[in-house]
A tleap script that builds the chain and sets N, CA, C and O, in Angstrom:
source leaprc.protein.ff14SB
mol = sequence {
  NMET ASP LEU GLN LEU GLN ASN LYS ASN VAL
  LEU ILE THR GLY GLY SER LYS GLY ILE GLY
  LYS ALA ILE ALA ALA SER PHE ILE GLN GLU
  GLY ALA ASN VAL GLY ILE ALA ALA ARG GLY
  GLU GLU ALA LEU GLN ASP ALA GLN SER LYS
  LEU GLU ASN VAL ARG THR TYR THR ALA ASP
  LEU THR ASN GLU SER ASP ARG VAL ALA LEU
  ILE GLU LYS PHE ILE LYS ASP PHE GLY SER
  ILE ASP ILE LEU ILE CASN
}
set mol.1.N position { 90.841 71.002 106.999 }
set mol.1.CA position { 91.147 70.832 105.315 }
set mol.1.C position { 92.787 71.002 106.053 }
set mol.1.O position { 93.119 71.926 106.795 }
set mol.2.N position { 93.628 69.886 105.633 }
set mol.2.CA position { 94.378 70.535 105.134 }
set mol.2.C position { 94.974 70.092 103.687 }
set mol.2.O position { 95.040 69.029 103.070 }
set mol.3.N position { 95.428 71.615 103.419 }
set mol.3.CA position { 96.294 71.714 101.962 }
set mol.3.C position { 97.250 71.682 101.508 }
set mol.3.O position { 97.574 71.871 100.336 }
set mol.4.N position { 98.110 71.322 102.796 }
set mol.4.CA position { 100.087 71.358 102.335 }
set mol.4.C position { 100.115 73.376 102.320 }
set mol.4.O position { 101.254 73.843 102.315 }
set mol.5.N position { 99.444 73.971 102.316 }
set mol.5.CA position { 99.903 75.324 102.304 }
set mol.5.C position { 100.920 76.221 103.728 }
set mol.5.O position { 101.102 77.417 103.956 }
set mol.6.N position { 101.449 74.806 104.517 }
set mol.6.CA position { 102.329 76.081 105.855 }
set mol.6.C position { 103.052 76.325 105.349 }
set mol.6.O position { 103.742 75.522 104.721 }
set mol.7.N position { 103.234 77.572 105.387 }
set mol.7.CA position { 104.986 78.121 105.294 }
set mol.7.C position { 105.089 78.614 103.982 }
set mol.7.O position { 106.164 79.024 103.543 }
set mol.8.N position { 103.571 78.600 103.015 }
set mol.8.CA position { 103.451 79.796 101.836 }
set mol.8.C position { 103.289 80.212 101.310 }
set mol.8.O position { 102.093 80.086 101.049 }
set mol.9.N position { 104.133 81.420 100.226 }
set mol.9.CA position { 104.182 82.433 100.800 }
set mol.9.C position { 103.087 82.692 99.765 }
set mol.9.O position { 102.532 81.832 99.081 }
set mol.10.N position { 102.830 84.187 99.754 }
set mol.10.CA position { 100.835 84.094 99.480 }
set mol.10.C position { 100.898 85.130 98.657 }
set mol.10.O position { 101.758 84.435 98.117 }
set mol.11.N position { 100.841 86.298 97.887 }
set mol.11.CA position { 100.692 87.730 97.716 }
set mol.11.C position { 99.072 87.350 96.889 }
set mol.11.O position { 98.604 86.678 95.970 }
set mol.12.N position { 98.713 88.227 97.867 }
set mol.12.CA position { 96.792 88.666 96.999 }
set mol.12.C position { 96.254 90.335 96.743 }
set mol.12.O position { 95.602 91.076 97.477 }
set mol.13.N position { 96.878 90.561 95.279 }
set mol.13.CA position { 96.326 92.093 95.081 }
set mol.13.C position { 94.485 91.714 95.179 }
set mol.13.O position { 93.810 90.694 95.321 }
set mol.14.N position { 94.168 93.487 94.976 }
set mol.14.CA position { 92.539 93.320 95.581 }
set mol.14.C position { 92.149 92.611 97.007 }
set mol.14.O position { 90.959 92.468 97.287 }
set mol.15.N position { 93.469 92.045 98.155 }
set mol.15.CA position { 93.082 91.922 99.634 }
set mol.15.C position { 92.638 91.787 100.504 }
set mol.15.O position { 92.492 90.889 101.334 }
set mol.16.N position { 92.143 93.594 100.230 }
set mol.16.CA position { 91.663 94.479 101.525 }
set mol.16.C position { 90.364 94.616 102.200 }
set mol.16.O position { 89.958 95.296 103.142 }
set mol.17.N position { 89.886 93.816 101.472 }
set mol.17.CA position { 88.142 93.749 100.854 }
set mol.17.C position { 87.536 91.942 99.901 }
set mol.17.O position { 88.121 91.074 99.254 }
set mol.18.N position { 85.871 92.222 100.431 }
set mol.18.CA position { 85.696 91.058 99.658 }
set mol.18.C position { 86.580 89.710 99.422 }
set mol.18.O position { 87.454 89.205 100.127 }
set mol.19.N position { 86.096 89.361 98.324 }
set mol.19.CA position { 87.153 88.142 98.129 }
set mol.19.C position { 88.117 87.569 97.969 }
set mol.19.O position { 88.387 86.383 97.777 }
set mol.20.N position { 89.239 89.378 98.142 }
set mol.20.CA position { 90.179 88.830 98.399 }
set mol.20.C position { 90.417 89.015 99.449 }
set mol.20.O position { 91.500 88.611 99.872 }
set mol.21.N position { 89.387 89.798 100.436 }
set mol.21.CA position { 90.063 89.578 102.253 }
set mol.21.C position { 90.019 87.745 102.637 }
set mol.21.O position { 90.952 87.099 103.115 }
set mol.22.N position { 88.584 87.202 102.238 }
set mol.22.CA position { 88.107 85.802 102.624 }
set mol.22.C position { 89.370 85.137 102.285 }
set mol.22.O position { 90.040 84.574 103.151 }
set mol.23.N position { 89.845 85.201 100.587 }
set mol.23.CA position { 90.696 85.031 100.006 }
set mol.23.C position { 91.739 84.408 101.205 }
set mol.23.O position { 91.770 83.264 101.657 }
set mol.24.N position { 92.710 85.770 101.603 }
set mol.24.CA position { 93.694 86.124 102.299 }
set mol.24.C position { 93.141 84.954 103.579 }
set mol.24.O position { 93.634 83.840 103.760 }
set mol.25.N position { 91.885 85.628 104.444 }
set mol.25.CA position { 91.951 84.428 105.771 }
set mol.25.C position { 92.115 83.060 105.474 }
set mol.25.O position { 92.658 82.286 106.262 }
set mol.26.N position { 91.367 82.500 103.619 }
set mol.26.CA position { 92.194 80.933 104.102 }
set mol.26.C position { 92.918 80.452 104.267 }
set mol.26.O position { 93.048 79.463 104.987 }
set mol.27.N position { 94.080 81.319 103.280 }
set mol.27.CA position { 95.639 81.172 103.531 }
set mol.27.C position { 95.602 80.986 104.721 }
set mol.27.O position { 95.544 79.833 105.148 }
set mol.28.N position { 95.619 81.743 105.312 }
set mol.28.CA position { 96.274 82.166 106.988 }
set mol.28.C position { 95.541 81.142 108.040 }
set mol.28.O position { 96.010 80.564 109.021 }
set mol.29.N position { 95.073 81.136 107.843 }
set mol.29.CA position { 93.794 79.453 108.699 }
set mol.29.C position { 94.775 77.845 107.986 }
set mol.29.O position { 95.198 76.920 108.680 }
set mol.30.N position { 94.853 77.928 107.022 }
set mol.30.CA position { 95.648 76.982 106.004 }
set mol.30.C position { 97.499 77.072 106.423 }
set mol.30.O position { 98.187 76.203 105.888 }
set mol.31.N position { 98.268 78.159 107.401 }
set mol.31.CA position { 99.141 78.256 107.408 }
set mol.31.C position { 100.513 79.149 106.386 }
set mol.31.O position { 101.737 79.274 106.429 }
set mol.32.N position { 99.504 79.546 105.636 }
set mol.32.CA position { 100.703 79.997 104.866 }
set mol.32.C position { 101.083 81.591 105.142 }
set mol.32.O position { 100.230 82.252 105.734 }
set mol.33.N position { 102.318 82.243 104.744 }
set mol.33.CA position { 102.960 83.536 105.279 }
set mol.33.C position { 101.955 83.944 104.266 }
set mol.33.O position { 101.921 83.267 103.239 }
set mol.34.N position { 100.775 85.365 104.435 }
set mol.34.CA position { 100.389 85.793 103.588 }
set mol.34.C position { 99.997 87.699 103.240 }
set mol.34.O position { 99.200 88.451 103.799 }
set mol.35.N position { 100.775 87.889 102.319 }
set mol.35.CA position { 100.527 89.880 101.747 }
set mol.35.C position { 99.399 90.123 100.699 }
set mol.35.O position { 98.796 89.699 99.713 }
set mol.36.N position { 99.494 90.747 101.282 }
set mol.36.CA position { 97.540 91.847 100.663 }
set mol.36.C position { 97.865 93.327 99.979 }
set mol.36.O position { 98.482 94.336 100.322 }
set mol.37.N position { 97.348 93.030 99.192 }
set mol.37.CA position { 98.197 94.635 97.835 }
set mol.37.C position { 96.452 95.387 97.596 }
set mol.37.O position { 95.595 95.427 96.713 }
set mol.38.N position { 96.547 95.621 98.247 }
set mol.38.CA position { 95.540 97.059 97.412 }
set mol.38.C position { 96.013 98.210 97.107 }
set mol.38.O position { 97.243 98.175 97.092 }
set mol.39.N position { 95.295 99.902 96.685 }
set mol.39.CA position { 95.217 101.325 97.139 }
set mol.39.C position { 94.985 101.608 98.181 }
set mol.39.O position { 96.026 101.662 98.836 }
set mol.40.N position { 94.280 101.798 98.645 }
set mol.40.CA position { 93.187 102.050 99.238 }
set mol.40.C position { 94.217 101.717 100.625 }
set mol.40.O position { 94.062 100.510 100.813 }
set mol.41.N position { 95.355 102.336 101.845 }
set mol.41.CA position { 95.386 102.805 103.055 }
set mol.41.C position { 94.672 102.546 103.963 }
set mol.41.O position { 95.199 101.683 104.665 }
set mol.42.N position { 93.545 102.909 104.391 }
set mol.42.CA position { 92.704 102.450 105.348 }
set mol.42.C position { 91.938 101.556 105.106 }
set mol.42.O position { 91.375 101.274 106.164 }
set mol.43.N position { 91.434 100.666 103.954 }
set mol.43.CA position { 90.883 99.837 104.174 }
set mol.43.C position { 91.846 97.734 104.250 }
set mol.43.O position { 91.313 96.655 104.513 }
set mol.44.N position { 93.568 98.120 103.820 }
set mol.44.CA position { 94.543 97.870 104.774 }
set mol.44.C position { 94.861 97.726 105.730 }
set mol.44.O position { 95.491 96.701 105.991 }
set mol.45.N position { 94.671 98.386 106.420 }
set mol.45.CA position { 94.857 98.433 107.419 }
set mol.45.C position { 93.366 98.678 107.696 }
set mol.45.O position { 93.442 99.876 107.423 }
set mol.46.N position { 91.993 98.507 108.036 }
set mol.46.CA position { 91.181 97.719 108.808 }
set mol.46.C position { 91.122 95.890 108.375 }
set mol.46.O position { 90.881 95.024 109.215 }
set mol.47.N position { 91.339 95.670 107.216 }
set mol.47.CA position { 91.630 94.084 106.517 }
set mol.47.C position { 93.182 93.396 107.760 }
set mol.47.O position { 93.268 92.268 108.244 }
set mol.48.N position { 93.888 94.243 107.885 }
set mol.48.CA position { 95.172 93.566 109.037 }
set mol.48.C position { 94.475 94.396 110.181 }
set mol.48.O position { 95.133 95.161 110.886 }
set mol.49.N position { 93.662 94.288 110.275 }
set mol.49.CA position { 93.007 94.415 112.200 }
set mol.49.C position { 92.054 93.699 112.015 }
set mol.49.O position { 91.154 93.784 112.851 }
set mol.50.N position { 91.946 93.086 111.288 }
set mol.50.CA position { 90.645 91.753 111.280 }
set mol.50.C position { 91.224 90.245 110.853 }
set mol.50.O position { 90.701 89.137 110.976 }
set mol.51.N position { 92.382 90.604 110.358 }
set mol.51.CA position { 93.595 89.289 109.980 }
set mol.51.C position { 94.058 88.792 110.590 }
set mol.51.O position { 94.114 89.651 111.469 }
set mol.52.N position { 94.910 87.387 111.282 }
set mol.52.CA position { 96.145 88.165 112.157 }
set mol.52.C position { 97.039 87.046 110.876 }
set mol.52.O position { 96.869 86.044 110.182 }
set mol.53.N position { 98.238 88.307 111.290 }
set mol.53.CA position { 99.437 87.497 110.982 }
set mol.53.C position { 99.360 88.093 109.005 }
set mol.53.O position { 99.788 87.483 108.025 }
set mol.54.N position { 99.036 88.717 109.034 }
set mol.54.CA position { 99.163 89.733 107.144 }
set mol.54.C position { 99.953 90.530 107.544 }
set mol.54.O position { 100.362 90.946 108.628 }
set mol.55.N position { 100.268 90.839 105.551 }
set mol.55.CA position { 101.093 91.754 105.879 }
set mol.55.C position { 100.301 92.812 104.883 }
set mol.55.O position { 99.345 92.453 104.196 }
set mol.56.N position { 100.679 93.790 104.891 }
set mol.56.CA position { 99.910 94.887 103.968 }
set mol.56.C position { 100.883 95.299 103.159 }
set mol.56.O position { 102.064 95.064 103.416 }
set mol.57.N position { 100.410 96.102 101.863 }
set mol.57.CA position { 101.513 97.021 100.792 }
set mol.57.C position { 99.991 97.431 100.336 }
set mol.57.O position { 98.953 96.769 100.328 }
set mol.58.N position { 100.253 98.710 99.982 }
set mol.58.CA position { 99.402 99.181 99.471 }
set mol.58.C position { 100.764 99.530 97.857 }
set mol.58.O position { 101.992 99.573 97.789 }
set mol.59.N position { 99.363 99.742 96.616 }
set mol.59.CA position { 100.013 99.502 95.376 }
set mol.59.C position { 99.603 99.850 94.685 }
set mol.59.O position { 98.601 100.057 95.369 }
set mol.60.N position { 99.310 100.231 93.703 }
set mol.60.CA position { 98.054 100.786 92.358 }
set mol.60.C position { 98.378 99.660 91.187 }
set mol.60.O position { 99.262 100.232 90.551 }
set mol.61.N position { 98.287 99.126 90.919 }
set mol.61.CA position { 98.839 97.740 90.140 }
set mol.61.C position { 98.846 98.030 88.555 }
set mol.61.O position { 99.577 97.367 87.819 }
set mol.62.N position { 97.652 99.470 87.845 }
set mol.62.CA position { 97.690 100.238 87.161 }
set mol.62.C position { 98.672 100.873 86.852 }
set mol.62.O position { 98.675 101.619 85.873 }
set mol.63.N position { 99.883 100.666 87.774 }
set mol.63.CA position { 101.088 101.797 87.622 }
set mol.63.C position { 102.491 100.784 87.983 }
set mol.63.O position { 102.721 100.160 89.019 }
set mol.64.N position { 103.295 100.880 86.748 }
set mol.64.CA position { 104.592 99.682 86.721 }
set mol.64.C position { 104.572 100.082 87.595 }
set mol.64.O position { 103.605 99.702 88.254 }
set mol.65.N position { 105.542 101.129 88.337 }
set mol.65.CA position { 106.050 101.401 89.268 }
set mol.65.C position { 106.216 100.512 90.583 }
set mol.65.O position { 107.112 99.951 91.215 }
set mol.66.N position { 104.017 100.824 90.656 }
set mol.66.CA position { 104.304 100.351 92.355 }
set mol.66.C position { 103.851 99.101 91.696 }
set mol.66.O position { 102.917 98.972 92.488 }
set mol.67.N position { 103.704 97.961 90.836 }
set mol.67.CA position { 103.860 96.413 90.327 }
set mol.67.C position { 105.113 95.544 90.421 }
set mol.67.O position { 105.269 94.404 90.858 }
set mol.68.N position { 106.145 96.617 89.761 }
set mol.68.CA position { 107.755 96.190 90.931 }
set mol.68.C position { 107.717 96.123 92.007 }
set mol.68.O position { 107.485 95.145 92.717 }
set mol.69.N position { 108.046 97.644 92.394 }
set mol.69.CA position { 107.917 97.527 94.125 }
set mol.69.C position { 107.178 96.325 94.942 }
set mol.69.O position { 107.714 95.520 95.702 }
set mol.70.N position { 105.636 96.434 94.535 }
set mol.70.CA position { 105.769 95.580 94.859 }
set mol.70.C position { 106.279 93.566 95.399 }
set mol.70.O position { 106.433 92.768 96.323 }
set mol.71.N position { 106.315 93.767 94.081 }
set mol.71.CA position { 107.294 91.943 94.119 }
set mol.71.C position { 108.678 92.284 94.922 }
set mol.71.O position { 109.213 91.372 95.552 }
set mol.72.N position { 109.289 93.642 94.905 }
set mol.72.CA position { 109.738 93.705 95.195 }
set mol.72.C position { 110.161 93.343 96.594 }
set mol.72.O position { 110.938 92.411 96.803 }
set mol.73.N position { 109.439 94.379 97.930 }
set mol.73.CA position { 109.041 94.180 99.447 }
set mol.73.C position { 108.675 93.178 99.125 }
set mol.73.O position { 109.434 92.398 99.701 }
set mol.74.N position { 107.765 92.439 98.381 }
set mol.74.CA position { 107.081 91.339 98.984 }
set mol.74.C position { 107.938 90.104 99.064 }
set mol.74.O position { 107.924 89.298 99.995 }
set mol.75.N position { 108.736 90.041 97.909 }
set mol.75.CA position { 110.595 89.160 97.769 }
set mol.75.C position { 111.239 89.350 99.294 }
set mol.75.O position { 111.549 88.454 100.079 }
set mol.76.N position { 111.368 91.134 99.512 }
set mol.76.CA position { 112.149 91.726 100.702 }
set mol.76.C position { 111.698 91.150 102.032 }
set mol.76.O position { 112.511 90.916 102.926 }
set mol.77.N position { 110.295 90.906 102.165 }
set mol.77.CA position { 109.758 90.384 102.681 }
set mol.77.C position { 109.782 88.411 103.747 }
set mol.77.O position { 110.042 87.979 104.871 }
set mol.78.N position { 109.345 87.927 102.464 }
set mol.78.CA position { 108.842 86.504 102.446 }
set mol.78.C position { 109.927 85.667 102.049 }
set mol.78.O position { 110.144 84.557 102.536 }
set mol.79.N position { 110.805 86.376 100.897 }
set mol.79.CA position { 112.107 85.685 100.098 }
set mol.79.C position { 111.523 85.295 98.678 }
set mol.79.O position { 112.189 85.574 97.681 }
set mol.80.N position { 110.316 84.667 98.556 }
set mol.80.CA position { 109.959 84.214 97.496 }
set mol.80.C position { 107.880 83.946 97.574 }
set mol.80.O position { 107.167 83.646 98.532 }
set mol.81.N position { 107.553 84.213 96.209 }
set mol.81.CA position { 105.550 84.282 95.647 }
set mol.81.C position { 105.781 82.974 95.379 }
set mol.81.O position { 106.215 82.385 94.389 }
set mol.82.N position { 105.302 82.533 96.755 }
set mol.82.CA position { 104.883 80.331 95.880 }
set mol.82.C position { 103.725 80.898 95.423 }
set mol.82.O position { 103.325 80.149 94.532 }
set mol.83.N position { 102.738 82.099 95.590 }
set mol.83.CA position { 101.345 81.616 94.996 }
set mol.83.C position { 100.898 83.333 95.366 }
set mol.83.O position { 100.949 84.057 96.360 }
set mol.84.N position { 100.411 83.475 93.828 }
set mol.84.CA position { 100.268 85.233 93.608 }
set mol.84.C position { 97.791 84.660 92.796 }
set mol.84.O position { 97.215 83.646 92.403 }
set mol.85.N position { 97.529 85.695 92.965 }
set mol.85.CA position { 96.180 85.303 93.376 }
set mol.85.C position { 95.750 86.800 92.878 }
set mol.85.O position { 95.313 87.652 93.652 }
set mol.86.N position { 95.937 87.002 91.448 }
set mol.86.CA position { 95.304 88.505 91.166 }
set mol.86.C position { 93.460 88.314 90.903 }
set mol.86.O position { 92.763 89.302 90.674 }
savepdb mol mol.pdb
quit
């Protein structure tokens, strides 16, 4: 299925496990540029090893400075956020 997501920049919070990880895999399959964020570094590394072409970001979204840093890092890496999945 072509959802016309080629080269769209997608940031997924809670993306290291479960539904978030499955969503990331689907966007990657559609050709999107995907970044996943989560609190646990180990879970992020595990997800990165199983997903192709994904960037990972360690962030605790209950912390305002982590939220700001996450957005800044993602935009630095990809240029913009086209789709945000929380």
